[in-house]
C-alpha positions in Angstrom: 97.5 117.1 73.9 96.1 115.6 77.1 92.5 115.5 78.0 93.2 117.9 80.9 94.7 120.5 78.6 91.7 120.1 76.2 89.3 120.7 79.1 91.2 123.8 80.2 91.1 125.2 76.7 87.4 124.5 76.4 86.7 126.3 79.8 88.8 129.3 78.8 86.9 129.5 75.5 83.5 129.3 77.2 84.6 131.9 79.7 85.7 134.3 76.9 82.4 133.8 75.2 80.4 134.5 78.4 82.5 137.6 79.0 81.9 138.9 75.4 78.1 138.3 75.7 78.0 140.1 79.0 80.0 143.0 77.6 77.8 143.2 74.5 74.7 143.2 76.7 76.1 146.0 79.0 77.0 148.1 76.0 73.6 147.5 74.4 71.7 148.5 77.5 73.8 151.6 78.1 73.4 152.7 74.4 69.6 152.1 74.7 69.4 154.3 77.8 71.4 157.1 76.2 69.2 156.8 73.0 66.1 157.0 75.2 67.3 160.2 76.7 68.4 161.7 73.3 64.9 161.0 71.8 63.4 163.4 74.4 63.3 167.1 73.9 66.3 168.8 75.6 64.2 170.4 78.3 62.6 167.0 79.2 65.9 165.0 79.5 66.6 163.9 83.1 69.4 161.4 82.3 68.0 159.0 84.8 65.3 156.4 84.6 64.8 152.7 83.8 65.6 150.7 80.7 64.9 147.0 80.3 64.0 146.9 84.0 67.4 148.3 85.1 67.9 151.7 86.6 70.3 154.2 84.9 71.6 157.5 86.0 74.0 159.6 83.8 74.0 162.7 85.9 77.4 163.6 87.4 77.7 161.6 90.6 77.6 163.3 94.0 79.1 162.1 97.2 75.6 161.7 98.7 74.5 159.4 95.9 77.7 157.3 95.9 77.3 156.9 99.7 73.7 155.9 99.3 74.6 153.3 96.7 77.4 151.6 98.8 76.6 152.5 102.4 73.0 153.2 103.5 72.2 151.7 106.9 68.7 153.1 106.7 67.9 151.2 103.5 66.9 147.5 103.8 67.7 146.9 100.1 70.8 144.9 99.4 71.0 146.1 95.8 70.8 149.9 95.2 70.8 151.8 91.9 74.2 152.9 90.7 75.1 156.5 91.5 76.4 156.7 87.9 75.8 154.3 85.0 73.4 151.4 84.5 72.4 148.7 87.0 72.9 148.1 90.7 75.5 148.4 93.4 75.7 146.5 96.7 74.6 148.3 99.9 77.5 147.2 102.1 75.7 148.3 105.3 72.8 145.9 104.5 75.3 143.1 103.7 77.1 143.7 107.0 73.8 143.3 108.8 73.1 140.0 106.9 76.4 138.4 107.6 77.0 139.7 111.1 76.7 136.8 113.6 73.8 136.9 115.9 74.5 137.4 119.6 74.6 134.2 121.7 71.2 132.9 122.7 69.3 134.3 119.7 
């Protein structure tokens, strides 16, 4: 085996390890959020909140919430809470404003 092949194999192995750790973390945070809601009395469950500093929302997604997650020109935040699930999405309207070239002379 050449050194190049060995390096490729090592990179693939490290990449798989990182993928597994990220998947385990995502499953863990999701399970913790669900457990947090299930510990509450039924009438107090909102299925939305924060866990480990991350927002979660397990309510059925609506078009308005999906749109607000991915395209909200009125919001200056680049990362917005997911319309469904745990974590953040990217506000593409904000991203477009950030990468749009400035007009000449500015």
